[in-house]
N, C-alpha and C positions, 0 to 999 in steps of 0.2 A: 503492500499501500504504499501511496504517494506521502511524503512528511507533510505536515502543517506548519507553515512558517510559526516560529516561535513566538514571535511579536503578536500575531493574532489569538494564540491561547493564552498567552499571559492578559492582555488587555481584557479578553473575552471574560477571563476568571474574576480578574478585578471591578468588569463591570456587572457581572453576575452576585457578587458579594456586595455589591452597592445596592442593587435592585433588591437585592431581599432586604436590606436593613429598614429598621422603625424608620418613619413611620409606613413605608411603601406595603400596598396591599399584596404585593408580590412574594410574603415570606417564604413561600415553597420552594424558592429558586436556590436558597439555601443548601437544600440537599443534592444539589450538582453543580454548584459552584466550585467544588476544587477540581471537578472531573479534567476541564482542561490544563490545569497543572499537573494532574497525575498522568494526563496524557504526554503532556512536553515530556515528565522526566522518563517517561518510559519509549518514548519513539529515540530517545538519545541526543545526543550530540553535546556542544560545548555551548560556555555562558551559561549553563542553569542555573545558578545563583543571581545571576544579574537579569534573568528575565523571571525569574520568583521577585526579584526586586521590582521589576515594571510593574507586578500585577498587585504587589501589596503596596506599592504608590499607589496606584490607580485606586484602589478600595480607599485608603486612606484620605486622597484629596475628594473622591467624589462624596463620600460619607462624612467626612466632618470638615469641607470646606468653610463652613461659618464661621471657625476658629477664627480667620483672617479678620473678621470684622471686629474682634476683640483685640489683636494683636498681630499685625503683617507678619514680624520677623520670626513671634514665638509660632504662630501656624508652619512656616516653612520649616523649622528648626522640628516640631511636633512631628510632621509629615515624612522629611527625611529617616529622623532617627527611628519611628517607631516602624516604618517599612522596613529597616534594616533589623532591626531586631526581629521582624516578622520571620525575616528568611531563615535565620539560625534553625527552627526544628526541619525545614524541608533539607537543608544542607545535611543534618543530622541523617535524616532519612533516607536521603541516596545513597551516603556512604555505608547505611548499614543493609540497606538493599541488594547493592550491588555485591555486598560481602556474604549475606546470609541468607538472601532469596526472599522470595515476594511476601508470603506470609508474615515471618519476623520482620521484614523491612516496612510491611504497612503497619503493622502494631506500633513500629519505632513511631512512626509520623504520628499516630495518634499520641501516643505517650509523652514525645517531645514535644508538641503543640501545648498539651494540657500543663505540661510542666511549667512551659515557657509564659503561658498566661497567669498561671499560679505566683512564679515568681515575678511577672509584673503588676500583680496586684498589692506586692508588699512595699513599702515604704522604703525605698532604695535611693529616692531623690530624683528621678526622671519616671517614675510611675504614671503612664496615661493608659489605662485598660478601657478608654470607652470601646473599642472593638471587640471586647471579649465576647467568643464566638457566642456563648449562651443569652448575651443580650438581643441577639437576632428575634428572640420569640419575645419580647418586654411587651410587645402589644397583643400577643396572643395568651392571654393569661390561662385561656379554656386549656391550651395545650401541655401547661407546664406546672400542673398544681403539685407535681411532684417535686418541684423544686424545693419545697420544705424538708426533702432528704438529702438533696445532691446539690442544691446551689446552681449557679451558673454552670457549673463544670460539668452536669449531669446534661445540660443542653448542649454545650461542646462535645461531650463525647457522642450525644444521638448524633449531632451533624457530621463530625467524622466518621463514623463507622458506615451510615450511610452513603455518603460519598466515595468511601473506599468499594463498597461492594455494589453499586451501581455502576462505578468506571469498569470494575471486574466484568461485570454484563455485556458494558458496550463493548470492550475491548475484544472480549470472546466473540461476539458477533461480529465484531469488522473483521477479526483477523482469521476466524476458521467458520464463521456463518452456523455458529451453534448457541443455543441457549442453553444455559445451565439452570435447568427450573428449581434445583434446592437454591440458589441464590436469590430467584425470585421471590420465592417463598419467604425466606430471610429477609428482604428488603420491604416487602407487603406487613411482614410483621412487626419489624422494626417501626414502621411508617406508624401502624395501626395501634398498637399496644400501648407506648405510652401515652396517646390521647384519651384511650379506654381509661386506662388508671389515671388518667388526670381528671377525667371526669367523675370518678368513682371518690375522689378524694377530696374535691371541691367542697369544702365544708359550707352548711346551710346557715339560712341568716341567724337560726336559733342558736346555732354550735359555735358562734363567732361573736355573740354579744351576751357571754355568760355574767357578766358584772357591768351591767349598765349603770349610769350615773344620772342624777338627777340633774345636774348642772351641765352646761353646755359651754360649748369651745369657740371663740371667736377665731378667723382669720382674717389677717388685713393686708390687702393688696394694694400697695399708696399709689402705683403706675408715676413713679417720679424717673425721670429720664438718668440713666447712669452717670452722664456726663455732667450734666445740671447738678446732681448728688454731690461732687466733689467741688463745686464753686465754691470758693470763700464767700460767708455770710449767707450763704443759702439755707443752713440747718434749722434755723430757727421757723422758717417756712415749712419745712419739713417734717418737723415735729408736730408741729400745730395741725399738720394735714394728718397725720397718723392717729394723733388725738381724736380728730373730729370724724373720722371714720369709724375709728373704734366706740365713742360714744353713740353713734348713730346705728349701730350695730349690736352693742351689748342690752343685755337685760337684768331683771333679777336675779336670773339664773344662771349666768354667765360665770365662769368660777378661772376661766384661764383665756388670756389674749395672745395672739402670735404674733409677731411683727418679721419682716424678713431680715435678710442679712444684710449687716452695716445700718439697719435702720438707724441707729445712733451714731453717727458718723462726725467726725470732727478732722480736720488736717492733719494735726497733732495727736490725735487718740484723747479717750477720757482715761483718767488715774481710776483704777479699779479700786483702788483704797480710799478715794476721795468723792465717789459718785456724788453722795447727800450733799457738798460741799461745792456741787460745780455750778455756778448761776447759768446756767445756759440749759440745765436739766429742769429749772425749778418749775415750769408747766408739766414736765411729765411726774413727777413728786404731788403736785397738786391733781392732776388725772387719779393719780394712784390713791389719794385721800379721799376723791371724792367716791370710788369705788374701793373701800377697805375689803370686800370679800374677794376681789380679783387678784390671780396672780399674772405676771406678765412675763411671755419668754420671747426675747428680742435680740438681732444681732447687735454687735458694738465695736466700733474699733476701738481698741483700748491698748493700755501700757499698765506695766506696772516696774517700781523703782526699786534696786538693791544697795546695799553698800560693798558687795562684791559680785563678781562676773558669775551669774549663776547659771549660765548656761555658757555652749558654745555660741548661741545667735546673742546674746546679751551683748549690748553696746555700750562704749562709755560715752558719759554725758560729758561734753568739752570743759575743761576747766574745772572739773570737781572728781570727786573720789567716788563716784558713784556710776552705777550702771541702769540699764534701762531694757527691757523685753518689750516688743510690740506683739498682739494678738488681734488676730481676726477671730473674734469672740462670738459666743451665747450666752447670756444670763438669766437667772430665772431670780424677779423681783418683786415685792409687793409693796405696800405703803412705808413699810419698815425700812426698804431699802433693797439691794441687791442681797441674794442668798447664796448663790452659787453662781460659778463662772465655767464655761466650757471654754477650751482653747483649741481653736483648727487645728487637726492634726495631718491632715494630707493637704499639702500646702501644694499649691501649683507652681509646677517647675518654672523657673526663669522669674516669674511674675511675683510669685511669692516666697522664694525659696531658692537657693544654688548649693547643691551639694558639695561640699569641700573638694571632690576631685577635680571638680569643673571652675575652680575658683581663679585659674589662670585667664578664663575667657569673662571675668569681672568687668574689665573696658567695655567689651561688646553687648555685655547684658545692659548695662546702664546706659550705654549709649541708646539703646532701643527702650527703655523705659524700666529693664528688669531690675534687679537688686542682688547684692553679695551676702547680707546677712537676712532680709526680710523678717518674715513672721517668725514668731517661737510656738510650736504646738507642745501638745501634753501627750505621756505616752499610754496613760490609763485610759479605760473606757468605763468611766465612772457615770452613771446616769445622772439627770438634773431633776431632783425631787421638788415639786413645791411643798412649800412651807404647810399647809394644810393636808398634805399628804393624798391629795386627790389623784396626782399622775406622777409617775416616775418617768422621766423623758429621754430617749434616747436622741441626742442633737445631732444633726447632720448638716453643717453649714459649705454651703456652694455644692462642689461638686460630688462631696464625701459619699452621699446616697449611691455611687456607683459601685462602690465596695461592699460586697454580699459579706463575707466573713466579718471584716471591721464593723460593719452593724449589728451584726447577731451579737458580739460581744455585750453591747449595751443591753442585751435583752439578756443574756446569760448572767449578767450582773444587777438584773431586776428590773429594768425597764417594761413599762406596762405601754407604751406607746411611742411610735415614731414621729420626729418632727424634723422637717426638711425646711430649713430656711436659706433662702437663695435669691441672687440677682441676675438672672438670665438676658438683662437687658444689652449686656453689651454684646449678644451674637446678633441682635434685630429678628425680625420677624423671618424666623429661618428653621429649617427643621430642627436647629438644635436643643430649643426649648421643649420642643416634641418627644425629642428622644429622651432628654433628661428627667421631663415627666413620667414617663411612660417606665423609665428604669426604675424608679421607686415604688411602681408596682410589683416588682419582683421581689423586693424587699420585705412586702407586706406579706407575700406568701411563703418567703424562705421562716420568718418570723411568727408569721400567725398573729400580726398586731395591725392596729390601723395608723394610718400615715395621716398626721395631717402637713401639708406642704404651703407656706407662706413665700411667693416669688413676688419680688417688687413691682415687676411689670408684668406679673403671668407667666406659666398658668399655676395660679393657686387652687389647691383642691384637697378631698377627703377621699382617700381609698381605705376600701375595707380589708379584712386580713384575706380575702380570697383574691385582692388583687383588683378587684371593680372600682371605677371612678364613682362614687356615690353623688358628690356635687364639685362643680368646679366654676372658675370665672375666667373669661376669655382673654387673648392678649393683650396688652395695652390699653385696660380698663381699669379705673379707680373703682373697687371694690370690696365688699367682706362677704365672710360665709360664717353663718352660726350654724352649728350642729351638735347635736351628742354623741360625744365620741366614748363608747365602751370601752371596758379594759379588760386584759386577760393575764392571767398567771402562768399557764402552763407552757410549756418549752418543747420546740420540736427536735428532730433527731438533727438538723443541722444546727441548732443554736447550741445545743449541749455537746455536738462531737465536731462541729466543724466541717470543713471541706474534706471530707474523706477521701471522697474520688482521688482529688489533686495529691494528697499526701500518698497516696498510692502508687500516682504516677511518677512522683519524684523518686520514689523507691526504685522503682522500675529502671529509671533514667539513670540512676546512679549503678544499677546494675549493667547496664548497655555501656556507658563510661568504663566501668571497669573490664569489660569484656574487651573493648578497644583498646586500652593500655595493653592488656596481657598478651590480646593478638600481634599488637606493634612490638610489645617484647620480644616475643618468641621469633618473629621477624626477623627482627635486629641480629639474634642469637643465631640463629639459623645462617644468614649470611657471614656472621663474624666467623 
């Protein structure tokens, strides 16, 4: 058979991956999206790594182009670096298949890819797991109720296994004009059974509302342009808008109000130890004193000062012997003042943090608005409890809600509701905010918790433990949502044990590497 040009196969694979991605209705294409790359590897030829890179770059640019609206240089860096990292599992697969044959080779592809995704989800400084394969089903929650056991790695495993089997079917047909009916039945079963299991696992309304609350929660969507938001002198008007919208939505049964990321913003941040003494926050304290029964969860740009270098990201205050840390934070407060703080831990590479191994690039990052030291995160996943113990909240600031196991640790530590506070306005009216919203639906399934989502410019919404959007407010609209939010105390398998599939894949990857090292050593010895 005549070979297909590698460029066509590479671009086709990238476009299929993009076409399947949320919020596209063509999700089913994900089950054949890798077939062109598998075909490319099987037909042989040089520059395999380069052609895989073309496919991954096509996927990254087509699916996440909207990052450009927030930062052009940052987007280019993310496209190039993420695409490069995605090539590594394919390179390992090619080596193993050539040395050990098809069965072990295709197994290695699955193992290497899922291991890569898990490592990319860790806090290693350049984490950008937006295109984790299991995320492709974020808008198809009826297919993935079993994420409460597997998390997104289960979805990735599903995608990869089906792709490999369908490829083998197609290859045998094209090369030998024969159909392996055993593979056909495997493909049919693998497509159908997970959906059937999902239908069986989907919780009913009664089963997800075990601990109903008499009080309600109000989510505020102030719709403040993110570029106007950071203008000097605009905070007072922004705060009064937040208070006005809140006052219009709360009633005598409201127990929690949720404001979005950096709702409290000041160019230099707010001192966490002296919020009550800050003159600019007086309208906030007046609001809370008028509603003493209300707890407020809000995003805040904040800092703390220390008499010593408290962390590697602490910076010295000029002409003093003191240091300070800056935070993209969330805080729970009531009329008595702030009760607890959370400091965003999954920081945006370049914009909010720069890992030590890239400090040589500081001049370049700072030239394009990046930072050397940036924010300080926190290591523990301690939930934020309201003073009246109505809610124990798992906070997700900005894009932290795309990290499944990360969020599950809050629930493992006692959280009974998830709260996503974000500002997606930087991306504009693009697929970015739709994808971000849909990813939160998977967190609801994994933890079987209600999710409240407060987004500055939208979409703000409430998601039930089955991943269904119960109520939402449209993009770029000033609005509020009031809803009773039940709580749940039980823990799913995923919450109790974490991402078991990925950890198994890491062990298998280590075994593959050990085999490669032993094989290489034996080859060298035989030649010597």
